[in-house]
N, C-alpha and C positions, 0 to 999 in steps of 0.2 A: 860776472854778473853782479849788479848792485845788491845791496843788503837792505832789507826793510827795517826801519825803526818804527815800532808800534807804540801807541799810548799804553803805558804799563798799568797793571792793576796793583796799586800800592797798598791795598787792604782787601780782605775777603769780601767786603760788601761794596767796594767801589765800582760804580758803573760809568761815571763820567769824571773828568778832571779839567782844570783850567791850565792852559800852557802859559805860565806866568812870564818866563824869560828864557831865551836861548843864550847859552854861554859860549857856544861856538857859532861861527858864521860860515856860510857857504864858501868852500875852498879851503877851509881849515883842515889840517891833518888831525886825525884822532887816533888814539890808541886805547887799549883796554884799560878801564879805570878812570878815563877822562870824564869829567862831568859835562854832559851835553846840554841839559836844560833843567829848569826848575818847574815842578808841577805842583799846583795847589789842589789839595783835596778839600773835603768839607771841614777838615780838622787841622791840617798842617800843610806846610810847604816842604816838599821833598825834592831831593836831587836825583836825577836820572843819569846813571853812569853808562858809558859805552862798554860793550863786551866784545867788540871786534875792532880791528885796525883797518884804516883806510882814510878816505877823504870825504868829508861831509859835502856831498854833491848837490843835493836839493833839500830845501826846507819847504815842506808842503803845508804846514800849519803855522801861521805867523804867531809870534809871541803876543800875549794879550787875548788869545782866543779862549772863550769860555765854553764849558760843557762839551768837551771833546770825548766821544765815547771810547771806552776801553777797547783796545785792539785796532783802533783806526790808525791808518798809516800817517805818520807825522813828518818823516824825513827819509832820505835815501843816502846810503853810504857807498861810495865807489870802492870796491875791493882792490887789493894790491894788483897793479898792472892794468887797471881799467882807467880809461880817460874820463875824468869827472864831467867834462863838457859834453860827453855823449850820452850821459844818463838822462833819461826822459821820465817825467812823472806819468803814472798810469792814467788811463782815460777817466777813471773814477774819481780823480782829484785826491782828496785826503783820505778817502775810504780805502780800506785794505782790498786788494784785488781778489776777485773770486777765482776759484779753481776752474780750469777747463775740464770738460766732462771726462776726457781721457787722460787727465793728469794723474800721475802716480800719487797714491795716498801717502801723506807724511805721518810720521810718528807723533801722535798727539798725547802720548802718555805723560803724566806729571814729571817723570824722571827725565824726559827729553826737553823740558822747558827750563829756561833760566829763571831763577828766583831772586827777588829783592830781599833786603833785610827785613822788610815789613811783611813778608809772606806772600807778596804778590809775584807777578811774573812779567818779564820783559822779553818778548820774542823778536829776534832778528832773523829774517828769513830771506831767501832769494826771491827776486821779483817774479821769476817764471815758475814759482812753486806756490801752492796755496798756503796762506798763513794758517797757523794753528787755530782752528775755529772757523767753520764754514759760514756761508752767507746766512744772516739771521733768519730764522723761521723756515729755512729750506731743509729738505731731506734728500740725500742721495739715494739712488735706487737700491734699497735693501741694505744700505750701509750707514744709516743715520745712527747717532749715538743715543738712541732712545733707551729708556730704562727697560730691562727685561720684565717679563710678565710678573707682576707682584713686587717688582723692585722699586727702589726709592729714586725719585727724580730730584736733583739738586737745583733749587731755584730760589731767587730772592723773594722776600715777602711781597714786594710790590708786583713782581711778575706773577706770583700766585693769585693775587687779588684781581689783577687785570684778566688773567686767564679764566678765572671763575666768572667774571662779568661777561666776557666775550664767548664763553662756552668752548674754550680751547683746551684740548687734552695735552698737558705738559709732556707726556710721554712721546708725543708726536712732534715736539719742537726741539731742534738742535740748538744747544746753548753756545753763545760766543763769549761768555764771561770767563773768569778764571777757572781753569780745569773743567771746562765744559758746562759751567753753571748757567742756567737759563736766567736771563735778565730782561728788563722791561722791553728793550727794543726788539728782542727775539719774539716776544709774544705779540707785540704790535705788528711786526712784519708778518707773522703767521696769520694774524687776523686780516691784514690787508690782502694777503695772497689767497686767503680762503683755505689755507692748509691747517692741519692739526685740529679741525673741529671735532669735538667730542660726538661720538655716534649717539643719536637719540635712542633711548631704550624703547623697544617695541612694547606697546601696551599689551598686557595679558588679556586674553579673551575673557569676558565676564562669565562667571559660573552660570550653569543652567538655572533658569528661573529668575536671574537678576536682570534688571533693565539696564540699558546702556547708560542712562543717567546715573544710576547707582554705582556703576563701575567706572565712571569718568574720573580721570586723575584730578587731584586737588590743584587749585590755582598755584602757579609758581610764585614763590616768595620773592620779595624785593632782592635785587642782586647785590646791593651794597647799602651801607648806612648813609644817612644824609651827609653831604659834604659841607654844609654851612652856607652862609650867605655869599653871593658872588661879589666881585669887586664893585660892579655898578650898583648893586643893592646897598652895599655899605656906604658908598659915596653919597647915595641918595638921602641918607639921614642927616647930612651935614652941609653947611653952606660952602660954596667954593671959596677958596682963600683962607678957610679956617684951619687948614691942616697942610702938612708937608708929606708927600709920598716918599717913603724910604724903601728902595728895592731890597729884596731879601738876598743876603749872601748865602754861600753854600752851607755855612755852619748853622745859620738860623733855619734854613729849609730842612736840614737834617734833624735838628732838635724838634721842630714842629712835627715832622713826619713820624719820627721814631717814638716820641712820647704820646702822640695821638694814638698810634698803633698800640702802645703799651696799655693805655687806659681802655682801649676797645677790646684787646685780646686777653690781657692778664687781669683776672678778677682780684682787685685789691681789698684787703682788710687791714685794720690799723690797731696797734696795741701801744699804750702809753704808760710810762712809769716815771716816777720822780727818783732821781739818784742823789744821795748825799755826797758832797764833794770834800768835806773837811779833811778826811784822812788822805785823800788824793792830793790836795793842795799842800799839805804838810810834807808828804813824800816828794812831791815835785820840787818844792823849795830846797829840800835836803839834797836831792840828786843834782840839781843845777848848781848849787853852791860847791859841790864836790867835783864838778867837771874839771878835767885837766885843761891845760892851755897849749895853744900851738906856738910856733916860733914867733908869731907877732903878738903873743899875749892874749889872743882871743880864745874864749871857751871852745872846747872841741864839740860841744853840743849845748843846746838850750831847749829843754823839753817844754812843749805846750800841752794844754789839756787835750787838744785834739790828738796828739800822739798817743796819749793813754787810751783815748776812745778807740783809735784804730787797733791798738794792741788788744784791748779788751774784746773788741768785736771778733778779731781773729781767734782768740782763745775760746770765746763763747761758741763759735762754730765747731771747734774741735771737741768741746764738751757735749755738744748736741749734734752729732754727725749726720743725723737724718735731715737737718736743716742746711747742711753744707752741700747744697745741690741746686741744680737748675733744670728747667723744663726744656725738653728737646723733642718736640713734635709728638712722638708716640712712646716716649720713655723719659725717665728722670736720670740725670747724670749726677752721681755723688763723687765728691772730690776727697783726695787724701790730705790736702793742705788747704789753708785758708787764703783766699785771694780777695783783698779788700780794696775797692775803689774809693777815691776821695774826690769829691767835687771841688774844682778850683775855678773860681769866677775869673773871666777875662772880658775885655771890651767886646760886647756884642754876642756873648755866649758863655760857654763853659767847657772845660775838659774834665775827664774823670780818670786820672792816672791810677794805675792799680799797683798796690803794694803786694808783691808775690810772697807767699809763705810768711804772711804777717804773724802767724802763730809762733814761728821759730825765730823771728828777728828780735833783737834787743830794742828797747825804747830809743836809745841813741841812734841806732841804725835807721829805724823808722823815721825819726825826726830829721836826720840829714837827707834821707831819700826824698822826703816830702818837700824840703826846702829846694832841692835840685829840681824836682818835678814841677813845683809851682813856678820857679823862675823860667824854666823852658816852656811851660804851658803858656805863660803870658807873652813869650816871644814866638809862640807857635812853632817850636822846634822839637816837640815830642814825636817819637816814632810810633807808628800805628800799634806795634806790639806792646807799647807802654800804656796805652789807654783802652785797649780792647780786652774783652773777657771779664773775668771777675765773677764772684758769686754774690757779693753784696757790695753796698757802697755806704759811705758816710757823707751826709750833707749838713754842715754846721753853719747856722746863721746866728749863733750866739754873739759874735763880735758886732753884730748890727743891733743888738738889744732885743732880738726876737725871742720870746718866751716859749712859744709852742707853734709848730706847723707840721704839716704832713707832706711827704715827698713822693714823687712818681718814680716807680721802679724803672731802671734802665735796662732794657733787654740786652742780653739773655739772662741777666741776674734775676734772682728770686726774692730779694729783700733790699730795702734801703732804710738806713737809720737817720731820722731827722733830729738834730741836736740843737736844743735851745740854750739860752744864756744861763749861766750860773748866777744865782741871786740869793740873798739872805731871806729866810722865811721862818715864821714862828711855827713850831711843831710841838707835839706833846711827847715827852720822854719820861717814863717812870711816873706817870700821873702829874708831871710838872711841865710847865711851858719851857721851851728851849729854842734858841736861835741857831739855825744851821744853814749852811750854804747848799742849795739844791739846784739841780739841772734837770729839766724835763726832756725826755727823749721819746720819740714815737717811731715804732718799727712798722713800715709798710710791707705787707707780705703778699706774695702771689699764691692764691688759694689752690692753684693747681699743684703746687709743690708742698706747701705747708698748710696744715689745718690749724684751727685756733689753739689747741693744746700745745702743738709743737712750736708755734710761734711764741706762745707764752713761756715755754721752757727756754727758748733761745734768749728772749729779752730778760728773763729772770737771771740767766747765767751772766749776761752782760752787766746787769745791775750789781750782782754780787761781786764781780771783779772790780767795778768802779768804786764800790764802797769798801772793798778790802784789797787795795791796790798792791800790797806786798805779794799777792798771788801772781802778779805779772812779772816778778823778778826772779822767780824760781822755776 
């Protein structure tokens, strides 16, 4: 029986991907480890490897196809001994076939699924068996993977918002995303089928002596925040021919969605300090001049001011452990080590690769990691696990001459540090004027995790490390 090749989930939040290129063609023999195709996510281009041997019998989704949902059927592999010419595509086209009512249940536990290096999964299954994940929005008789009473339902933020708007109870929706996660298409399918509707609460009878009008429920609040002007409304402000329309790519869509949600969901407040850089610049020059050479005579490292900023932020989080935390729906997660993301600008967007255990790494290690991350980010070759997560981030616009700005927190992180340019300023020291090099930094804080005093303690620890940089070497 042929083997299904499904669109893999290459990151925990991936719901769709673009099938950029097939590296095998129909009739090619494949073995475990062969690269079948290249998949474009919103952040990177990833290779999909085969995990079975056989012959690629049918390609169901041609290369160049955009927005292919996770778990959709994209190809069929003829197993050993099968005639590739006899393999037929299912009647549903590219969609994964649904299970027959009397089909045996397959093991959908995480342990039974194949995983990719990025933490996603790639299920290869027999055509006459149901793929892991049932028809979106459907529930089998008494066997749906609904959350137990009082249990947690795992769903994407977009799915939760749509469910709220449509009055859908997520506990009644079976997810088709990674590990049963409820995603957008599951909720839309449930809404279209009329399943999973939240039961309306029965109004309580008014107490004796109260009129019906007095006991009437309050008007329902608006389901969602305004979504902004429509395309036609925006076009109406301008003359035709005065502009060029640029379609949004996956990265720009993701940036727009996530940061809009961040500003709506995470209550931001901002703390600004001026950090003197004279001691840091002297130490940086001394360390760079003492760097060893490789076989080609090039320095083994070259420290930037940003490398010191990353290290200082990592150590500051360890000095203020209550700030080394993120918001997680109904609780706060506090971490044992500092994970610091760093914004890297690329054409059309940005990546935020994460320096893991920044508090424990040397400045030279951080510097070399960042050079590697930046190069691969610009080539869109970062792995999802290299830019996901993190507790805080650093966004440095100093190289553009920006003196001061505020940054938007990147969920699920709880803070982000906006770093301005270093410049010479006149200050008062010992009742006398003095010229010092100063860098303005602004910390954006999620008020759900940090209160004002805690945020102030964190940025004060950072300032102390920047102005006394020898503390980063011990």
